[in-house]
C-alpha positions as CSV (number, residue, x, y, z in Angstrom):
1,M,254.5,279.4,123.5
2,M,257.9,278.4,124.8
3,N,257.6,275.8,127.6
4,K,258.7,277.1,131.3
5,R,261.3,275.0,133.0
6,N,260.4,272.4,135.5
7,D,260.9,272.9,139.6
8,A,263.8,270.2,140.3
9,V,262.3,267.1,141.2
10,V,262.7,266.4,145.3
11,C,263.0,263.3,146.3
12,K,261.7,261.5,149.9
13,D,265.7,261.3,150.7
14,G,266.7,264.8,150.0
15,F,267.8,263.6,146.8
16,Q,267.2,266.5,143.8
17,M,268.0,266.2,139.8
18,S,266.1,269.0,137.1
19,V,264.3,266.8,134.5
20,Q,263.5,269.4,131.5
21,H,262.1,269.0,128.1
22,G,261.1,271.5,125.2
23,D,262.7,272.9,122.1
24,G,266.2,273.2,122.2
25,L,266.9,270.7,125.0
26,Y,268.4,267.3,124.7
27,C,265.0,265.4,124.9
28,S,262.9,263.7,122.3
29,P,260.6,264.9,120.8
30,R,263.1,267.6,121.1
31,E,259.7,270.6,120.7
32,D,257.7,272.5,123.3
33,N,254.4,271.2,124.6
34,A,254.3,267.6,123.1
35,E,252.1,265.1,124.3
36,S,254.8,263.2,125.7
37,Y,258.4,262.7,126.2
38,Y,260.4,259.4,125.7
39,E,263.9,261.2,126.2
40,V,264.4,263.7,128.4
41,E,267.3,266.2,129.5
42,V,268.5,265.6,133.5
43,G,270.8,268.3,135.0
44,F,273.0,268.5,138.3
45,P,271.9,265.7,140.5
46,S,272.8,265.6,144.1
47,E,274.8,262.6,144.1
48,A,276.1,260.4,141.3
49,V,273.3,258.1,139.7
50,P,275.1,255.1,138.4
51,L,271.4,254.5,135.8
52,L,272.7,257.9,134.4
53,A,276.5,257.7,134.1
54,Q,276.3,256.3,130.5
55,Y,274.6,259.8,129.5
56,Q,276.5,262.0,131.3
57,E,277.7,265.0,129.2
58,I,281.6,265.0,129.8
59,L,282.8,268.8,130.0
60,N,286.0,270.0,131.6
61,D,286.6,272.7,134.3
62,L,289.0,275.3,133.4
63,E,291.8,273.5,134.5
64,G,290.8,270.9,132.4
65,D,289.7,268.1,134.9
66,P,286.3,266.0,134.0
67,L,283.3,268.1,135.9
68,P,281.7,265.5,138.5
69,P,278.7,263.9,137.8
70,T,276.9,266.5,140.1
71,E,278.0,269.4,137.8
72,S,276.7,267.5,134.7
73,V,274.0,267.3,132.1
74,Y,272.6,264.3,130.7
75,P,270.8,264.4,127.3
76,Y,268.4,262.1,126.0
77,V,267.8,259.9,129.3
78,P,265.1,257.5,128.4
79,S,261.8,258.9,130.3
80,S,261.8,255.1,131.7
81,L,264.8,255.7,133.9
82,I,263.2,258.5,135.8
83,P,260.8,256.6,137.9
84,L,263.2,254.0,138.7
85,I,265.9,256.7,140.0
86,C,262.8,258.4,142.0
87,M,261.9,255.0,143.6
88,Q,265.2,254.3,144.4
89,H,265.4,257.5,146.5
90,G,262.0,256.8,148.4
91,G,259.6,258.8,145.8
92,I,259.0,262.4,144.9
93,V,258.0,265.0,147.7
94,S,258.2,268.0,145.1
95,G,259.2,269.4,141.8
96,E,257.8,268.4,138.3
97,L,258.3,266.0,135.3
98,P,257.8,266.4,131.8
99,P,254.7,265.0,129.9
100,G,254.4,261.3,129.7
101,V,257.2,260.4,132.7
102,M,255.5,258.4,135.3
103,F,255.9,260.6,138.7
104,V,256.2,258.2,141.4
105,T,255.3,260.1,144.8
106,A,256.8,259.2,148.2
107,E,253.4,258.6,149.5
108,L,252.8,255.8,146.7
109,M,256.2,254.3,147.9
110,E,254.9,254.2,151.4
111,K,251.8,252.3,150.2
112,L,253.9,249.6,148.3
113,K,256.1,248.5,151.2
């Protein structure tokens, strides 16, 4: 059974990104329905994310110019970076993450203040 795709993560400040897992995607393990993923595929963040820069897949547009960070895919991102990115944006208000990736809610972030 193929994994459904996760809804994009939306953070308290409006930041969004796609975080995916499964067979044929840039994740580890590269299979559907694993108990936990230690690397995930991130795509199309709503703004540039310094923590993701080294993972950006460099592709060019039709004119040969590199695609901007917001139009890029980030293969094999360590799962441990996802909660850090979400915390920088106030925590998650909606969306889904792969199994084994810590889901840091905006509500939790408020309690930690």
